C-alpha positions in Angstrom: 97.0 92.5 76.5 99.3 91.9 79.4 97.6 92.4 82.7 100.3 93.9 85.0 98.1 94.4 88.1 95.3 92.0 88.9 93.1 92.5 92.0 90.6 89.7 92.9 87.9 90.0 95.6 89.8 92.5 97.7 88.4 93.2 101.1 89.7 96.0 103.4 88.4 96.8 106.9 88.9 99.9 109.0 88.0 99.8 112.7 86.4 96.4 112.1 84.1 97.7 109.4 84.3 96.8 105.7 85.4 99.8 103.6 86.3 97.9 100.4 84.0 94.9 99.7 85.2 92.3 97.2 86.7 94.5 94.6 88.2 93.0 91.5 90.0 95.1 88.9 93.1 95.2 86.7 95.5 97.7 85.3 97.2 96.8 82.0 100.5 97.9 80.4 100.1 100.9 78.2 96.6 101.8 79.6 95.0 104.1 82.1 92.3 102.6 84.3 90.4 105.4 86.0 88.6 104.8 89.3 85.7 107.2 90.0 83.3 107.6 92.9 81.9 110.0 95.4 83.8 111.0 98.6 83.8 108.2 101.0 83.3 105.5 98.4 86.5 103.7 99.4 88.8 104.7 96.6 91.8 106.0 98.7 91.5 103.0 101.0 91.6 100.7 98.0 94.9 102.3 96.8 96.4 102.2 100.2 95.6 98.5 100.4 97.1 97.8 97.0 100.4 99.5 97.9 100.6 98.0 101.3 100.1 101.1 103.4 97.2 99.4 105.2 96.5 95.6 105.5 93.9 93.8 103.5 91.4 91.3 105.0 90.7 89.2 102.0 91.3 88.7 98.3 94.5 88.7 96.2 96.8 91.3 94.6 99.1 90.1 91.8 101.8 91.9 89.9 102.7 90.2 86.6 101.0 87.0 87.7 102.8 86.8 91.1 100.8 87.4 94.3 102.1 90.2 96.5 99.2 90.1 98.9 101.5 89.1 101.8 104.3 91.4 100.8 105.2 94.6 102.7 104.9 98.0 101.1 108.6 98.2 100.3 108.6 94.8 98.7 105.7 95.8 96.5 107.5 98.9 95.5 110.6 96.9 94.5 108.3 94.6 92.5 107.3 97.6 90.4 104.3 99.2 92.2 104.5 102.9 92.8 101.9 105.0 94.8 101.4 108.7 94.3 99.4 109.6 97.4 97.1 112.5 98.0 98.6 115.7 99.4 101.7 116.3 97.2 104.2 114.7 99.7 107.4 116.5 98.8 110.4 116.9 101.0 109.9 120.6 101.5 113.4 121.5 102.7 115.1 119.7 99.8 115.5 121.1 96.4 113.5 119.9 93.4 116.4 117.9 92.1 117.2 116.4 95.5 113.6 115.3 95.8 114.0 113.5 92.4 117.1 111.8 93.6 115.4 110.4 96.7 114.6 106.7 96.0 115.8 106.9 92.4 116.3 103.4 91.1 119.5 102.1 89.6 119.5 102.8 85.9 117.0 105.6 86.1 117.8 108.9 84.5 117.0 112.4 85.8 116.6 113.5 82.1 113.4 111.4 82.0 111.8 113.4 84.8 112.8 116.7 83.1 111.6 115.4 79.8 108.2 114.6 81.2 108.0 118.0 83.0 110.3 120.6 81.5 108.8 123.0 84.0 110.9 121.4 86.7 114.2 121.9 85.0 114.4 125.6 85.7 113.2 125.0 89.3 115.7 122.2 90.0 117.6 124.2 92.6 114.5 125.6 94.3 113.3 124.2 97.6 110.3 122.0 97.0 108.3 123.8 99.7 108.5 127.0 97.6 107.1 125.4 94.4 103.5 126.0 93.4 100.9 123.3 94.0 101.0 122.3 90.4 104.8 122.1 90.4 104.8 120.0 93.5 102.4 117.6 91.9 104.6 117.4 88.8 107.5 116.6 91.2 105.9 113.7 93.0 104.8 112.1 89.7 108.3 112.6 88.2 109.8 111.2 91.4 107.5 108.1 91.0 108.7 107.7 87.5 112.3 107.5 88.6 111.6 104.4 90.8 111.2 102.6 87.4 107.8 101.2 88.2 105.5 99.1 86.0 102.3 100.2 87.7 101.6 103.7 89.1 98.7 104.3 91.5 97.7 108.0 91.4 95.3 109.4 94.0 93.5 112.7 93.4 96.4 114.5 91.7 94.1 117.4 90.7 93.0 118.3 94.3 93.2 122.1 94.8 94.7 122.8 91.4 93.5 125.0 88.5 91.9 123.3 85.6 94.7 124.3 83.2 97.2 122.7 85.5 95.0 119.6 85.8 94.9 119.3 82.0 98.7 119.5 81.9 99.0 116.7 84.4 96.4 114.5 82.6 98.5 114.9 79.4 101.6 113.7 81.3 99.8 110.7 82.7 98.6 109.8 79.3 102.1 110.0 78.0 103.3 107.6 80.8 100.7 105.1 79.8 101.7 105.4 76.1 105.3 104.7 77.1 104.1 101.3 78.5 103.3 101.9 82.1 100.0 100.7 83.7 98.2 103.5 85.5 95.3 103.3 88.0 94.1 106.8 88.5 91.7 108.0 91.2 90.3 111.3 90.1 87.7 113.9 91.0 87.6 115.6 87.6 85.7 112.8 86.1 85.2 114.2 82.6 88.9 115.0 82.1 89.9 111.6 83.5 87.5 109.7 81.3 88.9 111.5 78.2 92.4 110.0 78.7 91.2 106.7 80.1 91.2 103.3 78.4 89.0 101.7 81.1 86.6 103.0 83.7 85.6 101.8 87.1 83.0 103.4 89.4 83.0 102.6 93.1 80.1 103.2 95.5 80.1 102.2 99.2 83.1 100.0 98.8 81.9 98.1 95.8 82.4 98.4 92.1 79.2 99.4 90.3 80.7 100.0 86.9 83.4 98.1 85.0 83.8 99.0 81.3 84.9 101.4 78.6 84.9 105.1 79.5 83.0 106.4 76.4 79.5 105.6 77.7 80.1 107.4 80.9 81.6 110.4 79.1 78.7 110.5 76.7 76.1 110.3 79.5 77.1 112.4 82.6 73.7 111.8 84.1 74.4 108.0 84.3 77.7 108.6 86.0 76.0 110.9 88.5 73.3 108.3 89.2 76.0 105.6 89.6 77.6 107.8 92.3 74.3 108.2 94.1 73.1 104.6 93.7 69.8 105.1 91.9 70.7 103.1 88.7 71.7 99.5 88.4 75.4 98.6 88.4 77.0 97.8 85.1 
């Protein structure tokens, strides 16, 4: 299996304190790697370091075998790394379709966005600020797709959304992976995320404490809970 994103021994400090401590993980083409952990575990900081929003202090980040650790955020994006951040960052005064056109890569097709989320087609002329929370999340994921990435980092896409909407988004993310993209998904709805995942990581206090298939965690929610809290051994 081709390993599109490889992270080795990554260290990220904030205000001089280590927040991410020697994390090594990968995201492969055609697969979803889910990253779980309690609030404050360092998951968002890790994604921000991977995409270049914040600097890293050690380790290496490679895309398709080429190190991008020293590259700026824009260079990483052009190399095929897309980051769907928390908070549904839409351009509120622009229409849905105008949001999709922002940053659309040469060769990308709007039809791909509307095929992934037909819900957006009838809302294409509506200002993004008037969309529901679920529609805004669909919009930012579809906008990410139109940059023609190889890897998509998705941070807490379910925040504040109804479970039925979250299930719809999970199905779309699974579809993106099945189309050949590599997905690294940070998610608070652990059970839903594990059901669509190919690989699972659990992070606690800046370190990975689980690296393996999702099925054992899905079958044993108590173990996952204890991994979050730190009262079982890392696996």
